[in-house]
Each structure stands twice: as C-alpha cells, then as structure tokens.
N, C-alpha and C positions, 0 to 999 in steps of 0.2 A: 428395103421396107420403109426408109425414111430419107429425106434429103439431108444434105450436109449442114443445113442451117437450122433444122428443127428436129425434135425427137431426141432419143437417147442412143448413143453409139458406144459400143464396146469394141475397141480396136486393138487387135494383136495382144490382148491381155494375157499375161503369163504370171502365175503365182504358185510358188512351191511351198509346201508344208511337209517337211520330212521327205518321205518317198512319194508323196502325192503331188502331182502337178496339175494345175488347172490352166487350161488354155481356151480362150473364147474370142470370137470375132463375129459380131452381128450388129444389126441396127434395128431400132424399134420406132414406130410412128408416135407422134405426140398425143395420142388418144387411144382409148380402148384398154382392154385387159390382156396382158401377156401372161401365159402360164409357163413357168419354168419347171419343166417336167423331167423326172428321172428317178431311178431307184435310190435308196439310202446310200450315202457315201459317194454320190456322183459329183459333188462339189457345188450343189445348189446354194446352200447357206453361205459358203465361202464367197461365191460370186456376188450374192446380195451384199455381203459385208464390204467387198471391194467397191461396188457401185455406190454404196452409202458413204464411203470414205473412212470406214472403221479399220480397213485393212489396206495397206499400200501394195500395189502390184509390183512385181520384180521388173516387169517391162510392159510396154503398151499402156493404154490408158482409157479413160472414160471422158466422153464429150457430151455435154448437155446443151441443147439449143445453140449449137455452134461454138460453145466455150469449152475448152479443155479443162477438166477438173483435176486431172493428174496425168502423168506421162511426160515425155520429153518436151512437149509443146506447151505445157501448163507453166505459167509464170506469175505467181508461185502456185504450188499445189493447193487446191481448195480443201480446207479441213472439213470434217463432217458437218459441223454446225453451220457452215456457210452454204452448203449445197442445196438446202431446202428439199432434201429427199427424206421422206419419212420411212422409218423401218420398224415394223412390228414383228417381234420375235415370237416363236412358238410358245414360250413360257411367259409371255406378256411383259415381264420385268417391270411391274408397277412398284411404286415406292411404298414399302410396307408400313412405314411410320405415318403415312398421310391417309386422309380419308379419300373416298372416291372423288368428291368435289375438289379437294386440294390437288389430287393427281392431275385432274383436268385443268384446273386454274394454272398450275405450274406451266403447262405447255402453252396455254393462252397468253400468259405473261411474256414468255419468250418470243411470241409471235406478234407482240403488240404493235410493232412498226410495220408489219407485213400486211398485205392486202388479203385478209382472210375471206374465203368465199362463203363460209357459213359461220353464224354466230354461235356463242356458247349454248344458248337456249335451243337453237335449231339442231345442233349436234346431239345434245342431251335427248331431245325428242326423237331424233332420227334413230338412235340406238336404244330407246326405251330405258334410260338410266335415271329418270326422275326419282324413283323410289329408292335408289341406291346411293344418292349423293352424300347422305350423312353417314354412311356406313364405312367401317374400316375395310380395306381390301383383303385383310386376313379373313379366311373363312368363306370367301366368295367361290362360286363354282367356276370350273374352267371356262364355260361359255360366257359367264358374266365378266370374267377377267379379260377374255379376248375382246369383247365388245368395248370395254373401257379402254383397253390398249389402242384399239383402232380409233376410237373417239379422241383420245389424247393425241395421237399422231395427226389427225385431221385438224385439231385446234392449233397446231404449229404451222398451219398454212403451207403444206408441202406442194412442190410442183410435180413430184412423182411420189407414189406410195408403194413401198415394197412390203410384202407380207410373207412371212416364213411359216407355212402350214398353220394359219391362225386358228383354224377350227378343228385341229386334230383331236381335241378332247370330246368332240360331239359325235353322236351317232349319225348314220347316213342321212336320215330325213332332215334332222335339224341342221346338219352341216350343209346340205343342199340349199335349204332355205336361206342360210347366211351367205352362201356363195352367190345365189341369185340376187340377194340384196346388195352385195358388193358390186356386182355387174351393173345393176340399176343405178347405184350411187355414182359409179364412175362415169356413166353416161350423163346423168343429171348435172353433176358438178364439173364435167369436163376435165376430170382428173385421171391421168393415165396411171395404171397400176401394174405391178409385177407380182404374181402370186405363185409361191412354191407349192408343189404337190407331187406325190408319187402315185396318185390314183387317177386312172384314165377317166373315170366318171366325173371327177372334178374338172378336168380339162374340157370335157364335152359340155358341161353346164356353164362354164365360165369364160372360156378363152375366145378372144378374137385372133390372137397370135399365139404360137407355141414355140418355145425354145427347148429342145430336148437334149439333156446331158447324159453321158455315160462315161464313168471312170475319168472324169475331169475334162472330157472333150465334148464340144458341141457337135452332136450327131446331125441335127437338122433344125432349121428354123424357118418360120414363115407363117402365112395364113393358116388358120387351124384346119380348114377343110383340105388344103393341099398337103399339109404335113401329115395329118392322120390317115390320108389315103396312100401314103408312101410306104415302100417296103422297109426303109430304114427305121421308121417308127414301129412297124410290126415286129422287126427283129429286136428292138428295144423292149417291147412288151414281153416277148418270150423270155428275156433274161430274168424277169421277176414275176412272170405270170400275172401281169396287170390287166389282161383282157385279150380279146381277139376280134378281128374285123371280119364281118361277113358282107360280101357284096350282095346287093338285093336287086333283082331285075324289076322292071315295072310290073305291078300287080293289077289285075283286072277282075272285075266281078260286080254284080248288082248294078251295072250301068256306070260304075266309077272306075277311074284309073289313077294309079299313083305313079310318080316318077321313080326311076331307079335310084340307087344310092348305096349307102353302107350303114350298117349298125354295128355296135360293139357289144360283145357278150363276154361274161366272165367264164373262165375255164371250168369252174365248178357247176356251171349250168349246161355243159355239154356232156351228154351221156353217150356211151359207146354200146353198139350192138353188133353181133356177128351176122345178123341177117336183117333185111328190111322190115322194120316194124309195121304192123298193120293198124289201120284205124287212126292214123295220125295225118295231119296236114302235110302235104308234100313240101310246103314252104319251110317246114321246120326239120326236114330230114335230108341228109346228103350222103351219098356214097363217097368213101374216101380211102386213102391209103396212108399207112403209118410212115411218117418220115423219121421220127426219132422218139425215144423214150428216156425220161430222166427220173431216176428214183429220188424221192424226197424224204424228209423226216416224217415220223409218225405213220409209216406204212402207206404213203401216197406215191403216185406216179404222175408225172406231167407228160402227156402224150401230144405230140405235134402231128397233125393230119394235113394231107393235101386233098382238097375237095374242089369241086367246080365253083363253089362260093368263095374260094380262097383258102389260105392256111388257117386252121383252127387249132386251139389248144383245149385239151380236155384233162381235167384232174380226176383220176379214179384211184381206188385203192389198189395196192399191189395184188391182193387176192382176186379182185375183179379182172385185172390185167392178165393174170395167169389163167383164169377160167376162160377168158375170151381168146387166149393164145395170142395176145397182142405182141407183135414183133415188128421191127423195121421192115417195111415192104408188104406187110400183111393188109388184106382188104377188110374194112370195117364200115359200119354205118354210124353216122353222127346224128344225134337227136338233140336239138336245142330246146330246153324247157320253154314253154310259152311265156312265162313271166319274165324271161330274159329280155324280151322285146318291149 
C-alpha cells in the first residue's frame, strides 16, 4: 500500500501486555484516512500508542517516510515528542486547569519552529471554537471536548494524526457529520489520519483504507472497497454483530440502470419470516437457510443466514426464533427493512 520511502510502515511489530499479544505488519500510503477497525479488546488503542511512541514494542518497529522510529534499525529510538504524530484519545485529555484558549496555545507554542499548515485562527474557525476560547474545559460537552482535542493536535503540526474513537460520545447523526468533516479536512490539508472505530458505518463514511484487527492480530488490510468485500471482514463482523454485507445486482427501471455492488445493513434491520411475504419489493426479500444461531443476553438471538445475496445476520428475540422454529439448516425468508438502505 506504500513504498519503502514514504508513508507509514508497521513491520513485524509485537507487543505483549500480560496474556494479550499484539502482532501487526502492514503499510499505509502518505495520504487519506485509514480506519483501524475491530471489536473492543482487539488491540486498536495499543497499536496507536505504539505508533505514537508512547509504548515501546517488544520487537519489530515503525517506519515513517523511510526513517525507522523504533525497532532494531532505529538509531536511536525516536521519542514520542520527536515523531510529529498527533494522538487524540477518546477522553480528549485536555488540561483541566487551563482555558480552551490556553489548551490550544500550549500546542501552538510547542510547534513554533515547525511548518504549521493552518494558523491558530484558521483552526479555531475550522472547528467552531471561537465562542469557547475563554471558557474552562470543565463542564464542556463530550462533543466540544473532542473538537478542542483535535484542534490542539493539529496546532502541533503533525505529519500524521491518530484518533482513538474521537466522537464516541456523539449520537449517530452528529458523529457522522464530524467524521465527514475529518475526511474533508484530511484531503484539504494533505494530512494522513488513522481513526479507530468498532462501527462499520464509520468505516463506510470515512475510510480510504481499512486495517481490521481481531484478538491482537491484523485480519486484513487494504483499500476499503477490497477489504469490505472480503469474507475475512464478514467473519469479523459476525463476531460482534457489527453489520452484514448484501450483494446487489444491477437494478433497472424507469429507463435507468444502476451498477451492481454491495450495501451494509445492521442485524436488527433484518426480519425473519417462515414464508415469502407478499406486497414487498423483491429487492428487499431473500430466501435463505439458517447456518447458525447464537443466544445473547436480554432474550435475543443472532441468526446467521445463507442467501443468494450473501451471508446475512439477523437479530431476533428468542421468542420469535422459537415461534418460527429457527434451527440450523431450516429454510426462512429474510426481509430487510427499507430504511436500512
């Protein structure tokens, strides 16, 4: 995904924390947004910490634009403050004793000798922080804190920006707006970013590249379209019910034609039926066969189906599963709610 002279490379990195072992080996191009994707506990935050230089790998290393930052070929190992890699934590980690303005000025002062791409006033305007500058960071909302933390990281003039679920405190609509803003900012500023998420919809909205982790291992990495079309990614989704992929044939009608492709739907938007429902669009209904059933908390079941559109996940109540006599191998009909598309 990148050449040896540019971009970010994670080479044979190994890092143990108790019984947990993180192993990663991949490369990223020097532009665009990479989503680091996987369930909680996969090692995403630990990997960001290693890239930023806050955690030393046991073996392997990180190379940025051809220079080894750590590992056996680094001489010496580059400390975190020399890497010019910004890291924004999920909890923002602002200085509580400083105002919003002073939090931002602190980063700007540390970057005084660097070639900053955006000025203080430009970044304040970019994130709509003008009315907050005189306020204490205490009492700010989660969304406000995340905007300030990202602005502060940008004022330090990073070459890469790493963000650990920065908008976890926001609801779906506002989170999507912020993610789209990040993607636009990355393109305008020419600043490559790595963004951690466990939500497939965030990856769809944001990513140029995806690196998927599971239990400390890199499952797959590459261009977002290629990764999300792969079976390895689908199996990762099933682990945490993050969604399901539906292959879509070309659609024709009213003189128009669309290309084929794939869409993602959440398991709670897939309804099961024992017979073909009437009065619904055939594009939203598939005949299928149950591959597996997993009982979950609070009286729910996660059902995996094999259909002509691909494997689907459906979350239903245990009561509904019993009424439909859902068992491995049984035939059912899957109906995807229209709003899922």
